[in-house]
C-alpha positions in Angstrom: 43.9 -12.2 -67.3 43.3 -15.1 -65.1 43.9 -15.2 -61.3 46.5 -17.7 -60.1 46.6 -19.4 -56.7 49.8 -21.5 -56.3 50.2 -24.2 -53.7 53.5 -22.8 -52.5 55.6 -19.7 -53.0 56.6 -17.5 -50.1 59.1 -15.3 -51.9 58.4 -11.6 -51.4 59.0 -10.8 -55.1 56.0 -12.8 -56.1 53.8 -10.5 -54.1 54.9 -7.3 -56.0 51.6 -6.0 -57.3 53.0 -4.1 -60.2 54.8 -7.2 -61.6 52.3 -10.0 -60.9 48.8 -8.4 -61.3 46.8 -11.6 -61.0 48.9 -13.5 -58.5 47.2 -14.7 -55.3 48.3 -17.4 -52.8 47.2 -19.1 -49.7 50.8 -19.1 -48.3 51.9 -15.8 -46.6 55.2 -14.2 -47.6 58.2 -14.3 -45.2 57.6 -10.7 -44.3 54.4 -11.6 -42.5 56.5 -13.2 -39.8 57.1 -9.7 -38.6 53.6 -9.8 -37.2 54.6 -12.7 -35.0 57.8 -11.0 -33.8 55.9 -7.9 -33.0 53.3 -9.7 -30.9 56.0 -11.6 -29.0 57.6 -8.2 -28.2 54.4 -6.9 -26.8 53.7 -10.1 -24.9 57.2 -10.1 -23.2 57.4 -6.3 -23.0 60.6 -6.1 -25.0 61.1 -2.5 -26.1 64.8 -2.7 -27.1 65.5 -4.6 -30.3 68.2 -4.9 -32.9 67.2 -5.8 -36.4 69.7 -7.6 -38.5 68.6 -8.1 -42.1 70.1 -9.0 -45.5 70.0 -6.4 -48.1 67.6 -8.3 -50.5 63.9 -8.3 -51.2 63.0 -10.5 -48.2 65.2 -8.5 -45.8 63.9 -5.1 -46.9 60.3 -6.3 -46.8 60.7 -7.7 -43.3 62.4 -4.4 -42.1 59.6 -2.3 -43.7 56.9 -4.4 -42.2 58.4 -4.4 -38.7 59.1 -0.7 -38.7 55.5 0.0 -39.7 54.3 -2.0 -36.8 56.7 -0.3 -34.4 55.5 3.1 -35.5 52.0 2.2 -34.6 53.3 1.4 -31.1 55.2 4.7 -31.2 58.5 2.9 -30.9 61.4 2.0 -33.2 64.3 -0.4 -33.4 67.3 0.8 -31.5 69.5 -0.1 -34.5 68.9 -1.6 -37.9 72.0 -3.4 -39.3 72.1 -4.5 -43.0 74.6 -6.6 -44.8 75.0 -7.8 -48.3 73.8 -11.4 -49.1 76.7 -13.8 -49.1 79.0 -11.7 -46.8 81.4 -14.0 -45.0 82.6 -11.7 -42.3 79.9 -10.0 -40.2 82.0 -9.6 -37.0 82.1 -5.8 -37.2 78.4 -5.8 -37.6 77.9 -7.8 -34.5 80.4 -5.7 -32.5 78.3 -2.7 -33.3 75.2 -4.5 -32.0 77.1 -5.6 -28.9 77.7 -1.9 -27.9 74.0 -1.2 -27.7 71.7 -1.6 -24.7 69.2 -3.9 -26.6 69.7 -7.7 -26.2 66.8 -8.8 -28.4 68.1 -9.6 -31.9 65.7 -10.2 -34.8 67.4 -11.9 -37.8 65.9 -12.0 -41.3 68.3 -13.7 -43.8 68.7 -16.7 -46.0 69.8 -20.1 -44.7 73.4 -19.5 -45.7 73.7 -15.9 -44.4 72.0 -17.0 -41.1 74.7 -19.7 -40.6 77.4 -17.0 -41.0 75.7 -14.8 -38.4 75.3 -17.6 -35.9 78.9 -18.6 -36.0 80.1 -15.0 -35.6 77.8 -14.4 -32.7 79.1 -17.4 -30.9 82.6 -16.1 -31.2 81.6 -12.7 -29.8 79.8 -14.3 -26.8 76.5 -13.0 -28.0 74.5 -16.2 -27.5 74.8 -16.4 -23.8 72.5 -15.4 -20.9 70.6 -12.1 -21.4 70.3 -12.4 -25.1 67.2 -13.2 -27.1 67.3 -14.5 -30.8 64.1 -14.3 -32.8 64.1 -15.7 -36.4 61.7 -17.0 -39.1 61.4 -20.2 -41.1 64.5 -19.8 -43.3 66.8 -19.2 -40.4 66.0 -22.6 -38.7 66.1 -24.7 -41.8 68.9 -27.0 -43.1 72.4 -26.1 -42.1 71.4 -23.0 -40.3 69.6 -25.0 -37.6 72.8 -26.9 -36.8 74.7 -23.7 -36.0 71.8 -21.9 -34.3 72.3 -20.9 -30.6 70.5 -22.8 -27.9 67.4 -21.0 -26.7 66.7 -19.5 -30.1 63.0 -18.8 -30.9 61.9 -19.6 -34.5 58.7 -19.8 -36.5 57.2 -22.4 -38.6 54.1 -22.0 -40.7 51.4 -24.4 -39.6 50.8 -26.9 -42.4 53.4 -25.1 -44.4 54.8 -28.3 -45.9 51.3 -29.9 -46.4 50.7 -29.2 -50.0 47.4 -31.0 -50.2 46.0 -28.8 -47.4 46.9 -25.7 -49.3 45.5 -27.1 -52.6 42.3 -28.0 -50.8 41.9 -24.5 -49.3 42.7 -22.9 -52.7 40.1 -25.0 -54.5 37.5 -24.1 -51.9 38.2 -20.4 -52.2 37.9 -20.5 -56.0 34.7 -22.5 -55.9 33.1 -20.0 -53.5 34.3 -17.0 -55.7 32.8 -18.6 -58.9 29.5 -19.2 -57.1 29.4 -15.6 -56.0 30.3 -14.4 -59.5 27.5 -16.4 -61.2 25.0 -14.7 -59.0 26.2 -11.3 -60.0 27.4 -11.5 -63.6 27.3 -13.7 -66.7 30.7 -15.5 -67.0 32.2 -15.5 -70.5 34.4 -18.4 -71.7 38.0 -17.9 -70.9 40.6 -18.2 -73.7 41.9 -21.8 -74.2 45.6 -22.1 -73.4 48.1 -19.5 -72.2 51.0 -20.0 -74.6 50.8 -17.7 -77.6 47.4 -16.5 -76.7 47.2 -12.7 -76.3 43.4 -12.6 -75.7 42.3 -11.2 -72.4 39.5 -12.9 -70.5 36.9 -10.2 -70.1 35.5 -11.6 -66.9 39.0 -12.0 -65.5 39.4 -8.6 -63.6 35.9 -9.0 -62.2 36.7 -12.5 -61.1 39.9 -11.3 -59.3 38.0 -8.7 -57.4 35.4 -11.3 -56.3 38.1 -13.7 -55.4 40.0 -11.1 -53.2 36.8 -10.4 -51.4 36.1 -14.0 -50.6 36.4 -15.1 -47.0 36.8 -18.8 -46.2 36.9 -19.4 -42.5 36.9 -23.2 -42.4 40.2 -23.8 -44.2 42.5 -26.6 -43.4 45.4 -24.2 -43.0 43.3 -21.7 -41.1 41.2 -18.8 -42.1 41.7 -17.8 -45.7 41.3 -14.1 -46.5 43.2 -11.7 -48.8 44.1 -8.1 -48.5 44.1 -5.4 -51.2 47.5 -6.7 -52.6 46.3 -10.3 -52.8 48.3 -11.4 -49.7 46.8 -13.7 -47.2 45.8 -11.7 -44.2 45.8 -14.4 -41.6 48.4 -17.1 -41.1 48.9 -19.5 -38.3 52.5 -20.1 -37.0 54.0 -22.5 -34.6 56.5 -20.9 -32.2 59.5 -23.2 -31.8 62.3 -23.2 -29.2 65.6 -24.8 -29.8 66.3 -27.0 -26.9 69.2 -29.5 -27.0 69.5 -29.1 -30.7 65.8 -29.9 -31.2 62.9 -27.6 -32.0 60.2 -27.7 -29.4 56.8 -26.0 -29.9 56.2 -23.5 -27.0 53.3 -21.5 -28.5 51.2 -20.6 -31.5 50.3 -17.5 -33.4 46.6 -17.7 -34.5 46.8 -14.8 -37.0 46.3 -12.0 -34.4 47.8 -13.0 -31.0 50.7 -15.0 -29.6 49.5 -17.8 -27.3 52.2 -19.7 -25.3 51.6 -23.2 -24.1 52.6 -25.1 -21.0 56.1 -25.9 -22.1 58.7 -23.8 -20.6 61.0 -21.8 -22.8 64.7 -22.4 -22.4 66.4 -19.1 -23.2 70.1 -18.7 -24.4 72.5 -19.7 -21.7 70.0 -22.2 -20.3 68.0 -19.5 -18.5 64.4 -20.3 -17.7 63.5 -16.7 -16.6 62.4 -14.4 -19.4 65.2 -12.0 -20.2 64.6 -8.3 -19.8 65.7 -7.7 -23.3 68.2 -5.0 -22.5 71.3 -4.3 -20.5 71.2 -1.1 -18.6 74.2 0.9 -19.5 75.8 2.7 -16.6 77.0 5.5 -18.9 74.3 7.7 -20.3 74.5 10.4 -23.0 72.8 13.5 -21.7 71.6 16.3 -23.9 70.8 19.8 -22.6 70.3 23.4 -23.7 71.6 26.7 -22.6 68.8 28.3 -20.6 69.5 30.3 -17.4 69.0 29.6 -14.5 68.6 26.0 -15.3 71.8 25.5 -17.4 74.6 28.1 -17.5 77.4 27.7 -20.0 80.9 29.1 -19.5 84.2 28.6 -21.3 86.8 26.5 -19.6 90.2 27.8 -18.4 93.4 27.4 -20.4 94.1 24.0 -18.6 90.7 22.7 -19.6 89.2 22.9 -16.1 86.3 24.9 -14.8 86.8 28.1 -12.8 85.4 27.8 -9.2 82.2 29.7 -8.6 80.0 30.5 -5.7 76.2 30.3 -5.8 73.7 32.7 -4.1 73.9 30.8 -0.8 77.7 31.1 -0.7 78.3 27.4 -1.5 80.6 26.1 -4.2 78.8 25.6 -7.6 78.9 22.1 -8.9 80.1 22.2 -12.5 80.5 19.5 -15.2 82.4 19.4 -18.4 80.1 19.4 -21.4 80.6 19.6 -25.2 78.9 22.1 -27.4 78.9 23.2 -31.0 81.8 25.3 -32.3 80.0 28.7 -32.8 83.1 30.5 -34.0 83.9 27.8 -36.6 80.7 26.0 -37.6 81.3 22.5 -38.9 84.4 22.0 -36.8 84.6 19.6 -33.9 82.7 20.6 -30.8 84.4 22.5 -28.0 84.7 21.8 -24.3 82.7 24.0 -22.0 81.6 24.2 -18.4 77.9 23.6 -17.5 76.2 24.3 -14.2 72.8 25.4 -12.9 69.6 23.9 -11.6 69.4 21.0 -14.0 73.1 20.1 -13.6 72.7 19.9 -9.8 69.7 17.7 -10.4 71.6 15.5 -12.8 74.5 15.0 -10.4 72.0 14.1 -7.6 70.2 11.5 -9.9 73.5 10.0 -10.9 74.5 9.5 -7.3 71.1 8.1 -6.4 70.7 5.7 -9.4 74.4 4.8 -9.8 75.1 5.8 -13.4 77.7 8.0 -15.1 77.1 10.5 -17.9 78.4 12.6 -20.7 76.8 16.0 -21.2 76.5 17.8 -24.5 74.6 20.8 -25.7 72.0 20.3 -28.5 73.5 21.0 -31.9 70.8 23.3 -33.3 70.0 25.1 -30.0 66.3 24.1 -30.1 64.0 22.3 -27.6 62.3 20.2 -30.3 59.4 20.4 -32.6 58.2 18.5 -35.7 59.0 19.9 -39.1 58.4 18.7 -42.6 61.2 17.0 -44.5 61.9 18.4 -48.0 58.4 19.9 -48.2 56.9 16.4 -47.9 54.2 15.1 -45.6 56.8 13.3 -43.5 57.7 15.1 -40.3 60.7 14.7 -38.1 61.7 16.0 -34.8 64.5 18.5 -34.4 66.4 19.9 -31.4 66.7 17.8 -28.2 63.7 15.7 -29.2 65.3 14.7 -32.4 68.6 13.7 -30.8 66.8 11.6 -28.2 64.7 9.7 -30.7 67.6 9.2 -33.1 69.7 7.6 -30.3 72.2 10.5 -30.1 71.1 11.0 -26.5 69.7 8.7 -23.8 68.2 11.4 -21.7 67.1 15.0 -21.8 68.0 16.9 -18.7 66.8 20.5 -19.4 63.8 22.8 -18.8 61.8 20.8 -21.3 58.0 21.5 -21.1 55.7 18.5 -20.9 53.0 18.6 -23.5 50.8 16.2 -25.4 52.7 16.5 -28.7 56.0 15.4 -27.1 54.5 12.8 -24.8 53.3 10.9 -27.8 56.9 10.2 -28.9 58.9 10.2 -25.7 58.5 9.3 -22.0 58.5 12.1 -19.5 59.4 11.7 -15.8 57.4 13.3 -13.1 57.8 17.1 -13.2 60.7 18.4 -11.3 59.5 22.0 -11.7 55.9 23.3 -12.0 55.3 26.5 -13.9 53.2 28.2 -16.6 53.5 30.9 -19.2 53.7 34.6 -18.4 54.6 37.8 -20.2 57.8 39.8 -19.8 57.8 43.6 -20.5 60.2 46.4 -19.8 59.6 48.2 -16.6 58.6 51.9 -17.0 60.5 54.0 -14.4 58.3 56.9 -13.2 59.7 60.4 -13.9 58.8 63.1 -11.4 58.8 66.8 -12.4 59.5 69.8 -10.3 55.8 70.6 -10.0 54.9 67.1 -8.8 53.8 68.4 -5.4 51.3 70.7 -7.1 49.6 68.0 -9.1 46.7 67.5 -6.6 45.2 70.9 -7.6 44.9 72.5 -11.0 46.7 75.7 -11.6 43.4 77.6 -11.5 42.6 76.3 -8.1 46.2 77.1 -6.8 45.7 80.7 -8.1 42.3 81.1 -6.4 43.7 79.7 -3.1 46.6 82.2 -3.2 44.3 85.0 -4.1 41.9 84.0 -1.3 44.7 84.2 1.3 45.4 87.8 0.5 41.8 88.9 0.1 40.9 87.4 3.5 44.0 89.1 5.0 42.9 92.5 3.7 39.3 91.9 4.8 40.5 91.1 8.3 42.6 94.2 8.5 39.7 96.4 7.3 37.1 94.8 9.6 39.4 95.1 12.6 40.3 98.7 11.8 36.9 100.1 11.0 34.8 98.0 13.3 33.0 100.1 16.0 34.3 97.6 18.5 37.9 97.6 17.3 40.9 99.0 19.1 40.8 102.3 17.2 37.2 103.0 18.3 37.4 102.1 22.0 39.3 104.3 24.5 40.7 102.4 27.4 42.9 103.6 30.2 44.5 100.2 30.5 47.6 99.2 28.5 46.3 97.3 25.5 48.1 95.1 22.9 48.9 96.4 19.4 46.2 96.7 16.8 46.0 94.2 13.9 48.2 95.6 11.2 48.1 94.6 7.5 51.2 92.5 7.9 49.8 90.8 11.0 46.6 90.1 9.0 48.7 88.5 6.3 50.6 86.4 8.9 47.3 85.3 10.5 45.8 84.3 7.1 48.8 82.3 6.0 49.2 80.7 9.5 45.6 79.5 9.5 45.9 78.0 6.1 49.2 76.3 6.8 48.3 75.3 10.4 51.4 77.0 11.7 49.9 78.4 14.9 49.0 82.0 15.7 50.8 83.5 18.6 50.1 87.3 18.1 48.2 89.5 15.8 44.8 87.9 16.0 41.8 90.0 15.1 39.9 91.6 18.0 36.7 92.7 16.5 33.7 90.3 16.5 33.2 90.6 12.7 36.9 90.0 12.0 36.9 86.9 14.3 33.8 85.5 12.5 35.6 85.9 9.2 38.7 84.2 10.7 36.6 81.2 11.8 35.1 80.8 8.4 38.5 81.1 6.8 39.8 78.4 9.2 37.1 76.0 8.1 37.8 76.7 4.5 41.5 76.1 5.1 40.8 72.8 6.8 38.8 71.6 3.8 41.6 72.7 1.4 44.3 71.0 3.4 42.4 67.8 3.8 41.6 67.7 0.0 45.2 68.4 -0.9 46.4 65.6 1.4 43.9 63.0 0.0 44.7 63.9 -3.6 48.4 63.8 -3.0 48.1 60.2 -1.7 46.0 59.3 -4.8 48.6 60.9 -7.1 51.3 58.8 -5.5 49.5 55.7 -6.5 48.6 57.0 -10.0 52.1 58.2 -10.5 53.2 54.6 -11.1 53.2 53.8 -14.8 50.5 51.3 -15.7 51.6 47.9 -16.7 51.5 47.8 -20.5 49.8 44.4 -20.5 47.3 42.9 -18.1 47.5 39.3 -19.3 46.8 37.0 -22.1 43.4 38.6 -22.6 44.8 42.1 -23.0 43.3 43.9 -26.0 46.8 44.7 -27.3 47.5 41.0 -27.6 44.1 39.9 -28.8 43.9 42.6 -31.4 47.5 43.0 -32.4 48.8 46.0 -34.4 52.1 46.6 -36.2 53.1 49.2 -33.6 52.9 46.7 -30.7 55.3 43.7 -31.2 55.2 40.6 -29.1 56.8 37.2 -29.7 58.1 33.9 -28.4 60.8 31.3 -29.4 60.6 29.6 -32.7 59.7 25.9 -32.7 59.2 25.7 -28.9 56.4 24.4 -26.7 55.0 27.9 -26.5 55.0 28.2 -30.2 53.2 24.8 -30.4 50.6 25.9 -27.8 49.6 29.1 -29.8 49.6 27.1 -33.0 47.2 24.5 -31.6 44.7 26.9 -29.9 42.1 28.1 -32.4 41.1 31.1 -30.2 44.7 32.3 -30.3 45.2 31.9 -34.0 45.2 35.7 -34.5 48.0 36.1 -31.9 49.9 33.2 -33.5 49.9 34.8 -37.0 51.2 38.0 -35.5 53.9 36.3 -33.4 55.0 34.0 -36.2 56.6 37.0 -38.0 58.5 38.2 -35.0 59.6 35.0 -33.1 63.2 34.7 -32.0 65.7 31.8 -32.2 66.3 31.7 -28.5 64.9 33.1 -25.2 68.1 35.1 -24.5 67.8 37.0 -27.8 64.1 37.8 -27.1 64.9 39.0 -23.6 67.6 41.3 -24.8 65.2 42.7 -27.5 62.8 43.6 -24.7 65.5 45.5 -22.9 66.5 47.3 -26.1 62.9 48.3 -26.8 62.8 46.3 -30.0 60.2 43.9 -28.5 57.3 45.1 -26.4 56.4 41.8 -24.8 57.9 38.3 -24.7 55.8 35.2 -23.8 57.7 32.4 -22.3 58.0 30.0 -19.3 57.2 31.7 -16.0 60.2 30.2 -14.2 62.7 31.6 -16.6 61.0 35.1 -17.0 60.6 35.6 -13.3 64.2 34.8 -12.8 65.2 37.2 -15.5 63.0 39.9 -13.9 64.7 39.4 -10.6 68.2 39.7 -12.1 67.6 42.5 -14.6 65.9 45.4 -12.8 64.5 47.0 -15.9 62.3 44.0 -16.6 59.0 42.9 -15.0 56.5 40.1 -15.5 52.9 41.0 -15.9 49.5 39.2 -15.9 48.5 35.9 -14.4 50.0 32.6 -15.4 48.3 30.6 -18.1 48.9 27.2 -19.8 50.2 25.7 -16.5 52.5 22.8 -17.1 55.9 21.5 -15.8 59.4 20.6 -16.7 60.3 17.0 -17.0 63.2 14.7 -17.9 62.8 13.2 -21.3 63.5 9.6 -22.2 62.7 7.2 -25.0 59.5 5.1 -24.7 61.6 2.0 -24.2 64.0 3.5 -21.8 64.8 1.2 -18.8 65.4 4.3 -16.7 62.0 5.9 -16.9 60.4 4.4 -13.8 63.4 4.8 -11.6 63.9 8.4 -12.7 60.3 9.3 -11.8 60.6 7.6 -8.4 63.9 9.4 -7.7 62.3 12.8 -8.5 59.4 12.2 -6.2 61.8 11.3 -3.4 63.7 14.5 -4.1 60.5 16.5 -3.8 59.7 14.8 -0.5 63.0 15.4 1.2 63.2 19.0 0.2 66.0 18.8 -2.3 64.0 20.4 -5.1 63.0 23.2 -2.8 66.7 23.9 -2.1 67.5 24.0 -5.8 64.6 26.4 -6.3 65.9 28.8 -3.6 69.5 28.6 -4.9 68.9 29.1 -8.6 65.4 30.4 -9.3 64.3 32.5 -6.4 67.6 34.3 -6.0 66.8 38.1 -6.1 69.2 40.9 -7.0 66.6 43.6 -7.6 64.4 45.1 -4.9 60.8 44.1 -5.4 59.3 47.6 -5.2 56.2 47.1 -7.3 54.2 45.9 -4.3 55.7 48.3 -1.8 53.6 51.2 -0.5 53.9 54.5 -2.4 56.2 56.9 -0.6 57.4 60.4 -1.3 60.8 60.8 -2.8 63.1 63.7 -3.3 62.0 63.9 -6.9 58.3 64.3 -5.9 59.1 67.3 -3.7 61.9 68.8 -5.7 59.7 71.7 -6.8 59.2 72.9 -3.2 63.0 73.4 -2.7 63.2 76.6 -4.9 60.4 78.2 -2.8 62.2 77.3 0.4 65.5 78.7 -0.9 63.8 81.9 -1.9 62.1 82.3 1.4 65.4 81.8 3.2 67.0 84.9 1.7 67.2 87.6 4.5 65.1 90.7 3.8 67.1 93.3 5.8 65.7 96.7 6.6 68.7 98.7 8.0 66.7 101.4 9.9 64.4 99.1 11.7 67.1 96.6 12.4 69.3 99.3 14.0 66.4 100.4 16.2 65.8 96.9 17.4 69.5 96.5 18.2 69.5 99.8 20.1 66.5 98.8 22.1 68.0 95.4 22.9 71.2 97.0 24.1 69.4 99.4 26.3 67.3 96.8 27.8 70.3 94.6 28.5 72.2 97.4 30.1 69.2 98.4 32.2 68.8 94.8 33.4 72.5 94.3 34.2 72.6 97.6 36.1 69.7 96.5 38.2 71.3 93.2 39.0 74.6 94.8 39.9 72.9 97.2 42.4 70.3 94.9 44.0 72.0 91.5 44.0 73.7 92.0 47.5 70.6 93.2 49.1 68.4 90.5 47.6 71.0 87.9 48.8 70.9 89.2 52.3 67.1 89.7 52.2 66.4 86.1 51.2 68.9 84.6 53.6 67.9 83.7 57.1 71.4 84.7 58.4 73.3 87.9 57.9 76.1 87.5 55.3 79.6 87.6 56.5 82.0 90.3 55.3 83.8 87.8 53.1 80.4 86.8 51.5 79.7 90.5 50.9 83.1 91.0 49.2 82.6 87.9 47.0 79.1 89.1 46.1 80.3 92.4 45.1 83.2 91.0 43.1 80.7 88.8 41.2 78.4 91.6 40.4 81.3 93.8 39.4 82.6 91.2 37.1 79.2 90.6 35.6 78.8 94.4 34.8 82.4 94.6 33.5 81.7 91.6 31.2 78.5 93.2 29.9 80.0 96.5 29.2 83.1 94.8 27.5 80.8 92.7 25.3 78.6 95.7 24.2 81.1 98.5 24.1 84.5 97.1 23.1 83.3 95.4 19.9 83.3 98.9 18.4 84.4 102.3 19.6 81.6 103.7 21.9 79.3 106.0 20.1 77.0 106.9 23.0 77.4 109.2 26.0 78.3 107.3 29.1 75.5 107.3 31.7 75.4 109.6 34.6 75.5 108.4 38.2 72.2 107.0 39.1 71.3 105.7 35.7 71.7 102.2 37.0 69.9 102.9 40.2 66.4 102.2 38.8 65.2 105.8 39.1 64.2 106.3 35.4 60.8 105.5 33.9 60.3 103.8 30.5 64.0 104.3 29.7 63.7 108.0 28.8 66.8 109.1 30.7 68.6 106.0 29.5 68.1 107.1 25.9 69.3 110.5 26.8 72.4 109.0 28.5 73.2 107.0 25.4 73.9 110.0 23.2 77.2 110.0 21.3 80.3 111.0 23.3 82.9 113.4 21.9 86.1 111.8 20.7 88.2 113.0 23.7 85.7 111.8 26.3 85.3 108.4 24.4 89.1 107.8 24.6 89.1 108.7 28.3 86.2 106.3 28.8 88.2 103.5 27.4 91.2 104.3 29.7 89.0 104.4 32.8 87.1 101.2 31.8 90.3 99.3 31.2 92.0 100.3 34.5 89.6 99.5 37.3 86.3 98.2 35.9 83.2 100.4 35.9 84.3 104.0 36.6 81.0 105.4 38.0 79.7 102.3 39.7 81.9 101.8 42.8 81.1 99.0 45.1 78.4 100.1 47.4 79.0 100.0 51.2 76.8 97.4 52.6 74.9 98.5 55.6 73.2 96.3 58.2 69.5 96.6 58.5 68.7 96.8 62.2 67.0 93.8 63.7 63.3 94.1 63.4 63.5 97.2 61.2 61.2 97.6 58.2 63.0 97.0 55.0 60.9 99.6 53.1 61.6 102.3 55.7 65.2 101.4 55.5 65.2 101.8 51.8 63.6 105.2 52.1 66.1 106.2 54.6 68.8 105.3 52.2 67.3 107.5 49.5 66.0 104.6 47.4 62.6 104.8 45.7 60.0 102.2 46.4 60.1 99.4 43.9 63.4 100.7 42.3 65.7 97.9 41.3 63.2 95.2 41.9 61.3 95.3 38.6 63.0 92.1 37.4 62.6 90.2 40.6 59.0 89.9 41.8 
């Protein structure tokens, strides 16, 4: 095998390593022109290109080379259009390119095919202002140059047609390689002749390796160096501009960079300003995802319109028609839906601000976007909204898409329109109060001892007060004294001190009993204070503990099969846990339980199928405010934000970011947050002070109901009623007798006869009413009083008790007749007598036969 260095030969097929093992050349293949195109794109900042190539070796090689370079730049051609060599009609191909935003067209085709493309482009007005045409050597040679559009940019290999220069460089490289080989190895004689000789030169493979490693920097055609495939690494090109049907050099490519010269480039249409390379479309394809409260999705009405809705502030909800996958019949055409929410309001505002229209559609697979392997290979592709954006199915992502490093390497994010983090959603545990909740501060043993102590103290008080030498039973006093401390009074005193109800009567009188009462009061104060303090503590502890304290909770860090937590598959949260080494244990546990969507996971938490759900805080806090059985727990972690996604080469990226910053400044984003995210339907009671409820004190109600049952003792009750009746009759009789005298006594003037009659009538009516109220309710069972009973001459009611003995039946009926005819039968109106002027009232009373002090007991 002998290495071969030809003087010419730029065909790509000659560089196929598996076919021509020993072929090297100083002339680069046509595919190397992709390096120049790529450098010019970087220099002029053209990010939108359309690649038109013929489906042959040269075209496919140019496409592969350029796509490899674009991947390094994290970009790609907006569209690659291929056609068969020799095709005469490429109009449909160019019409497809015309619909795209890109206006930079790179053409790689033969001279004949390039002529066909130029002619078709001129007919479709694709050679005028705003367009850029980049071509290689073949496309500006011969007949193609005569049909090429004005302003076209082409390439020519420097010294490409100078065969002697290439021969000279080839000889110099071989000579240097042979010299290096002699210093390393002994060179054997090569076989003579090539035709019919099957012998292999033993030094040939070694010579090829040395030749490929040779570097000749002083070549006539430039620096000569080969890569691992035997291709020349560096090639110098002249950049030519077609002006007035002539090629004018406007720059050079020195093997690594594009260097323009002082000559101005005339672009298509005679323009001298560098074209932007794209035409901003005013109609954008927007992709989004169903994620409340950012995007709600509802079915349309029968007429295809959206049903009017009101938001939390009472305003009319802005809705847009959007298309979504047909879930009932997969594979069928998409269905029309109504979309509204936080992101839709933002989209409408951006469209008005930036003057564009839009078409909204829901992502087909329902995913936000993550990289996954293709057919178990090492190649990865994006799915979800990320995949649709990168593939050109969408121009912009307007959704709660989390900004992270993995996504930012492939797409361009706007400034965040919503800042948030990750949090944990759990089901709220509702406290259950039992009937004995009010007894929780003390143990049952302590309650028993307190109850026993009350009765023991009561008995001790009774015994001390009864048997004390200073008690009532041991001291004789002539004065009227209060009742002694009975056992029931002692019980009342003991309970009253404990419950702080106030002690009106029945207090102990002996010194020893009073000392015991003070000690018991101190003990009761301590018991009541301890109960009150513990009750307040139990109100706080009665709340169920949050099941998770945060991302560092032991239940998350050391997961078990009994405690299940998860997130959404192939989401930013999933990527976060996958990337963090310290969270690898959590990720392995979550990976088995992750859900397809956030809505499914939230419902699983409500159904107790999932103990905790980790997701974006903005979404989970909203769900907790709407569904009262859910609550977020722990502090935020992995703080990030939601941004609008665009391609790297999108002309809208800068304007969108500026618009979002302006919306933050003028308060529009804050209004969206209040309308959609902070809207509360559940009372936030988790931070409210602990208060007693009916359930906490329900156990005390049976005791109160039991204590409310009347404990009647007939005999005692009857005695109290009889005493009350006797006292009332005694009082009314005294008033009836003494009222006229008291009136005249207290008046400075003597009453007139008319006043006396009115006074008597009043007292008679009062006595008549009293007897009617007390005696007509039932037939009288007591003997009517004798005359003088109501004159105040009895002591301690002894004669009154005697007068109230039962009457015989005949006298009782006679009593009713007399009572009903003229009022009180034995109490006629007394004759009022004048007291002489200056006479003593007491002597006057004696003269009238009235005892001293009678009838005046109730009036001091």
